[in-house]
Every structure is written in structure tokens, then in C-alpha cells.
C-alpha positions as MATLAB code, in Angstrom:
seq = 'MENYNPSGFGKHTVKLKFLYENAKAEVIAEMGGNVCGGSILNGFTDLDCGITARSKESVNRKHCRFFLDDLQENRKFAEVEGIYFFYPNSDSLEMDIEDATDYLISVEIIYYENEE';
ca = [
     176.173    2.521    3.786;
     173.265    4.019    3.610;
     171.639    3.989    7.325;
     173.643    4.085   10.421;
     172.087    3.890   13.606;
     174.496    1.831   16.043;
     172.844    0.920   19.650;
     174.377   -1.239   22.196;
     177.707   -3.522   21.092;
     178.380   -4.024   17.230;
     180.718   -4.691   14.806;
     181.743   -1.974   12.461;
     183.916   -2.531    9.459;
     185.850    0.312    8.468;
     188.050    1.188    5.263;
     191.315    3.266    5.652;
     192.636    5.033    2.457;
     196.174    6.103    2.386;
     197.588    8.171   -0.617;
     201.677    8.310   -0.995;
     202.164   11.354   -3.683;
     200.198    9.033   -6.423;
     200.148    5.676   -5.384;
     196.652    4.156   -2.961;
     196.365    1.703   -0.560;
     192.945    0.233    1.250;
     192.704   -1.625    3.965;
     189.255   -3.546    5.694;
     189.514   -3.121    9.451;
     187.189   -4.333   11.881;
     186.397   -2.856   15.457;
     183.693   -4.792   17.955;
     182.054   -3.391   21.024;
     179.852   -0.916   22.813;
     181.429    2.331   20.610;
     180.038    4.464   17.548;
     181.161    7.039   15.628;
     184.031    8.915   16.195;
     185.208    6.619   18.303;
     185.302    4.140   16.009;
     187.292    7.114   13.402;
     189.692    8.076   15.815;
     190.531    4.158   16.901;
     192.613    3.983   13.435;
     194.018    7.286   13.090;
     197.313    6.327   15.275;
     198.329    3.545   13.972;
     201.527    3.274   15.774;
     200.191    0.889   18.258;
     199.491   -1.419   15.569;
     196.299   -2.661   13.122;
     194.734   -6.039   12.979;
     192.712   -6.966    9.491;
     191.219   -9.784    7.528;
     194.085  -11.197    6.441;
     191.683  -13.233    3.912;
     190.157   -9.698    2.199;
     191.052   -9.542   -1.553;
     191.927   -5.826   -0.690;
     194.271   -6.349    2.541;
     196.055   -9.653    1.234;
     196.928   -6.610   -2.104;
     198.130   -3.812   -0.380;
     198.599   -5.341    3.177;
     202.201   -7.337    4.412;
     200.724   -9.097    7.965;
     203.184  -10.731   10.044;
     204.045  -14.078    9.046;
     203.209  -15.810   12.929;
     199.721  -14.691   12.082;
     199.323  -16.049    8.468;
     201.290  -19.230    9.818;
     199.060  -20.058   12.037;
     195.760  -19.521    9.637;
     194.047  -16.665   11.787;
     190.961  -14.732   10.575;
     192.616  -11.584   11.439;
     196.781  -10.835   11.041;
     198.352   -8.124   12.785;
     199.631   -5.758    9.929;
     203.249   -5.327    9.386;
     203.473   -2.856    5.688;
     201.289   -1.028    3.525;
     201.903   -1.651   -0.466;
     201.274    1.673   -2.320;
     200.180    1.070   -5.451;
     201.240    3.595   -8.324;
     198.505    3.991  -11.608;
     201.499    2.831  -13.487;
     201.283   -0.295  -11.135;
     204.671    0.088   -9.409;
     204.424   -0.252   -5.717;
     206.408    0.583   -2.589;
     206.149   -0.677    0.614;
     206.522    1.233    4.339;
     205.621    0.079    7.705;
     203.151    0.357    9.369;
     203.843    3.360   11.949;
     205.590    5.370    8.570;
     202.129    4.733    6.286;
     200.029    6.241    9.532;
     201.497    9.450    7.683;
     199.687    9.532    4.789;
     196.284    7.824    6.083;
     193.804   10.152    4.427;
     190.070    8.946    5.105;
     188.740    6.392    7.422;
     184.901    5.482    6.400;
     182.810    3.198    8.294;
     181.397    1.107    5.084;
     179.561   -1.241    7.499;
     177.865   -2.341   10.922;
     176.162   -5.162   12.275;
     174.052   -5.532   15.747;
     175.298   -7.931   17.952;
     173.019   -8.924   20.238;
];
């Protein structure tokens, strides 16, 4: 993102990065409303209450295990049940979202759009 100047209500797209040993995972999520900056980032640092993510996003399809009910109803957003980590040799490891929180290493706002 090259420019960031939120005002009023908007939609933030956020990238969450996880690292366990040398296995990596990423999740793309969104948050809307009259919040910005640190408030957005803080909203994603405690995932014990869950997280919803775009179920059609290719990164999320690779790294997220979604609640089946959300997928069956063909929702745009689905609740994440677990995270798939991938090692450089293509082996993988799955963690529940509550456990994966301990391995969250980065929360970055990657896109912002004003809602008018």
C-alpha cells in the first residue's frame, strides 16, 4: 500500500502472517467501520474469539480450514476453524485458530477503501 489516510467509515483489508518453526501461513481478512490504524491491528491480535475471512480468496483456501456450515451456505465470508502451515519441503501442519494465535508474527493493513 502506498497511501493511507482513512477518514470516516471504510473497509480495511489485512494480511495476517503466522510462523511455526519454519512453516508459514497467511490469512487475508477484512474489517469495516469507523476505525483505523492501531485499532484495526489490535482487532486481529487476539484470535481466541475467532476470525472470519473471505472463503474464495486463494490464499485463504490454501491456509484456512473453514466451518463447513459457512461454506455450504456459499457465504462470501466464513469463520476460520483452523490454519494450515506449510514447510519449505511442502509438508504441512494444521492448528486450531486458538493455538495458531501464539504463532501470529505480523498483522499488516494491505488495502483501504472509503465507504461513502
